N, C-alpha and C positions, 0 to 999 in steps of 0.2 A: 566484432564477433562474426565468425563464419556463418554462412546461411545454407539452408537446404530447401529444395522445392517442396511445396505442399501439394502432393499429388499432381494432377494435371490442371490445377486451378490457375496457374500463372503467378500465384503468390509465393512468397518465400518466408521462412521462419529462421530466426537465429537458432543455433544448435542447442541453446537452452531456451526453454519456455518457463514462465513463472507459474508455479503451482500455488494455489491460494486456499487450500482446504482448511487451514487453521484460522483464517481471517474471520473474526467475529466470536471466536471461542478462546483459543490460546493466544491469538494475536489481536491486540487492541487496534482500533481504527487509526490512531496516530501512527503506530508502527507499520500497519499495513500500507498506509499511504507513503510512508518513507521507503518501504520495500518497492512499491510500484515505481516511484521516481528513480530509485537506484537501479532497478532492473532496466528500465528504458534508457537511462543514461549510459548503461554498459552494453547496449545493443540488443537487449531482449525486446522482441516486438509481439510475441504471442502470449497472451494472458489466458490461462486455463482455469475455469471454474465449473460450477454445477449448481443446479437449483436445490440440491440437498445439502450443500455445504453451509456451515462448517461441520466438521466431524470431531470425534473424540471429546465429548460424545456427540452422536448424531441424533437429534431430537426433532419432533414436529414443531416445537416452539422456536428453535433457532434456525430451521431450514430457510435458506434464502438470505441470511445475514451477510454471507460472503459477497454475494452479488450486490447487495445494498452498499457495502463498503467500497466495492470497486466502482459502483455507479456514482457514489459521492466523490470519489477521486476523479473520475472522468469529468464530472461537472465542474469541480473546483480547479483542476489542473489545466484544462483546455488541451489535453494531449490525446484526445480520441483519434486524431488523424495519424498518430505515431504508432498505434497498436492495433493488433488483430485480437478480437475477443472470441474465445471459444468457451461454450458452455454446454450443458448436457440436460436432457430430459430424463427423469428418474426411472420410471417403470417399476416392475415388480420387485426389483432388487432393493427398494427402499420403502418400507411401510410408513415412513414418516411423511411422505408426500402423497396426497390423494389416496391414502390407505393402501398404497402399494398396487394401484391399478396398473395393468400392463400398458406398454406404449401402444397408442392407437391414434387415429385421426383426432379424436376428442382430446386426449391428454397432450398431444403435440400442440394443438391450438392453445390450450390453457397454459402449457409450459412455456411456449414462445412468448405469449403476452405477459406472463408473470416475469420472465427473465428480462424482457425489454424494459418493463417498468422499473424493476429494481436496478438494472444496469444504467438507466437513464440514457439509452441510446436508441437509435431508429432501426438498427440492423445488427444481427449477430453474424459474425464472419464465418464461424465454423460451429454448426449445431450437431452435437453428437448424441447417439443413443447409448445411455449409460450401461445398460445390460440387454442382451438379447432376450426376448420374451420366452424363448424356449428353454432358457437356462444356459449355463456355461461351466467350464472346468476351472475357472479362475478363482482366486482367493482360497487356494488349497483345496478346492473341490475336485482337483484332478485325481486324488486318491480314491475317489468313489464315483467318478463320472460315468454315467450310463445314458446314452442317447436313445436307447431302444423304446422309450416312452414317447418319442416324438412322432407326430403324424406329418409326413412330408407335404401332403396336400394343404394341411392347415398352415404349415410354416411358409409355403410359397404364397398362399393367399395373404397371410399376415404381412410378409415383406412387401408385397405389391401395395397393400393398403397403406402401409407406413410411408413408402416412397411417394405414393400419390399425394398423401397429406403434406409431406415435405415439399413437393413440387408447388403446392398451393402457397406455402410460406415463401418460397423463392419468387413465385410470380407476384406476390404481394409486396416484395421488397423487404421482407422481415428477416430472412436469412440468406446468406450468400452460398455457402457450401455445406456439405454434410460429412460426418465421420461416424465411426463405430467405436465401441469400447467393450472390453472384456469379451472379445469375439474370437472365433476360430477361423481357420482357413476355409473350411467348407461354408460357414455362414457368410463370410465376406464374399466368397465367390458367388453365392446366390444373390446377394445384393447387387454385385456388379453385373451379373447376367440379366437379372430382371430389369435393372435400370437401362441397360443397353437395348434390350428387346422392346422396351416401352417408352424410350426417350425420356427417362426420369433422372433425377439428380444422381451423379456418380460419386461413390465413396472416395474421399480424398485421403483419409487417414484412419488408422486404428490406434486407439489408446489402450494399450495393455501393459501389464507389469513386465519390466525387464531390468535386470541387474546381474551382477556377477554370480548370484546364487539362484536366479530364476531366469532360465534361458529357453523356455518353450519356443520362443519366437524364432530361434535359430534354424528351425526345421521347415515345416510346410509353409508357415507364414512368411518366412524370409523369401522363399521361392515365389510366393504370390506377390509380395512387395516388389520384387525385382521385375517380374513380368507384367504387372498391372499398374505400376507407378502409384502404389498406395504406401505412404510412409508411416513409420511407427512413431507415435508420441509415447515415450516410455515413462510410465509413472513408477514411483518408488525406485529410482535408480540407485539409491543408497540403502535399499531393503529396509525401509522404515527406520533408518538410523543404525542398523546392525553393522553396516560397512564403514561407519565413522570410527568405530573402536570404543564408543562411549559406553557400551554395555559389556565390555570385557570384564572378566571376573564376576559376572552376574550383577554388575552395578545397575542401579536405577537412579540416574540423576534427577534431582527435583525439577519439575516442570517439563521433563522429557515426555515423548510420546508414550514410552513404556509406563510412566507413572500414571497415565490415564487408561492405557490399554496394555495390561501386563504381558499378554501373549503376542502383541504386535500383529494382530490379525492372523494368527497361526504361524507366524514366522519364527517366533522365539523358541529355541530349544537348546539343550546342551550341544547337540550336533551343529546346529547353525551358528552358535557362538564360536565354536572351535574353528569352523571353516572361515568365518569372518575374520578371526584372529590370524589365520594363515594368509589371507589376502592382505591384512594390515602389515604383517611381517614382511611380505613380499614388497610392498610399497616402501616400507622403511629401509629395506636392504638396498633399494635403488635411490634412496634419498628423496622419496616422494611422500606427499601427504596422502593417507589412505582415501580421504574424501575425493581428492583431485584425481587419483588413479581410477577410482570406481567410476567417476563421471566421464573421464577421458576414454575409458573402455567403451562405455555406452555410445558416446558420440563418434567413436571410430567405426562402428558397425555400418555396413553398406546400406542397410535398410532404414536407417534412422532419419526421421525428420527432425525431431528435437527430443531432448531429455527434459522432463518436467522437474525442475528443481524447486522445492518448497522449503521454507524456513520459518521457524516460530518467531525468530527475531531478525531485525535488520543486520545485526552483527553476524549472525550465522549466514545470512545471504551474502554479505560482503566476503566472507571466507570462501563460500562456494564459487563466487565469481572469479576469484583469483586463479582458479584452475581452468578457465574457459579456453585458453590457448594451448593447453598441454597436449602434446602428442606422445604416445607411448612408444618406447623403443621396441625393437624386435625381441630383445631379451626379456623385457617386462611382459610382452604379449605371450611369449613362450612360457614364462612362469605362470601366467594366468591359465593357460591351457593345461599345464601340468596339474594344477590344483583342480581344475574343472573335470579332468578325466578321472581323478580319484573320487571327487565328490560332486557329481553333476546335479543332484537334486537334494541339497541339504535342508530345504525348508518344506 
């Protein structure tokens, strides 16, 4: 599998990362372990998780089960040296963990210790902030995003305090590098500036949604990625399954994500289904699997570190991996751009 650099860390990731948010809820431990072995066997070396996982549904009772399953695999398989482990501290975006307390030195200390214990490892390779404390425009909040309630002095002090807490974790050998998630260009720039001015950990990655139907990253964030060497870890590269074609004709396959979350986190609508069908038709017109085309588009982007591929079953993962080497022709890329110009924000 091709690889990309992880920021300026000196580490590299395969163009696919394994997403694990179904492990412990939709995916039983036997199958999650099978997926982990399959992923590593195919060249995936970055395993992405979070202290709030699994999701669909996300509850206080099941939070941490995904990390526990991964930890059991690490202990059983002896393959810790073959993988990089990325996890996230929850913050105010998840009421299920610490009652939604914002990310702070206290919650970072608690979060790191809890994740290390569940993962059965001594160090986390990439520790990510799941949501910015000040809020964000992600998860369809872009339609009503309003930053005017932010106090810039408070934001600066908050970022400095968080980075200082992360430095303590680095100094203690508990985390190696840091990343952001659900962030903006401005927010990321503040983290980079404050880190440089105070000799604190530098952001290596941003984990934001990116797919054929959600391309906010193409603009200011792509410029930041290029100039600051901060790569994108793209979650939902298949738009929560919309780009697979399985929801065409308003279908809801048994056991699918839609069967548990009918609106797919705000992604599902008549418009988004129609646009997803356009992309599927484009793929089929060129003899491509829609899944493989959607993933290949993501991995072709110049700012991409890795696309996070997640599967409910090992059979689904096997199918995803078949497209790992696909490179899209100029004709397919032109067709994608034609659809994009007509329907730039269908979700």
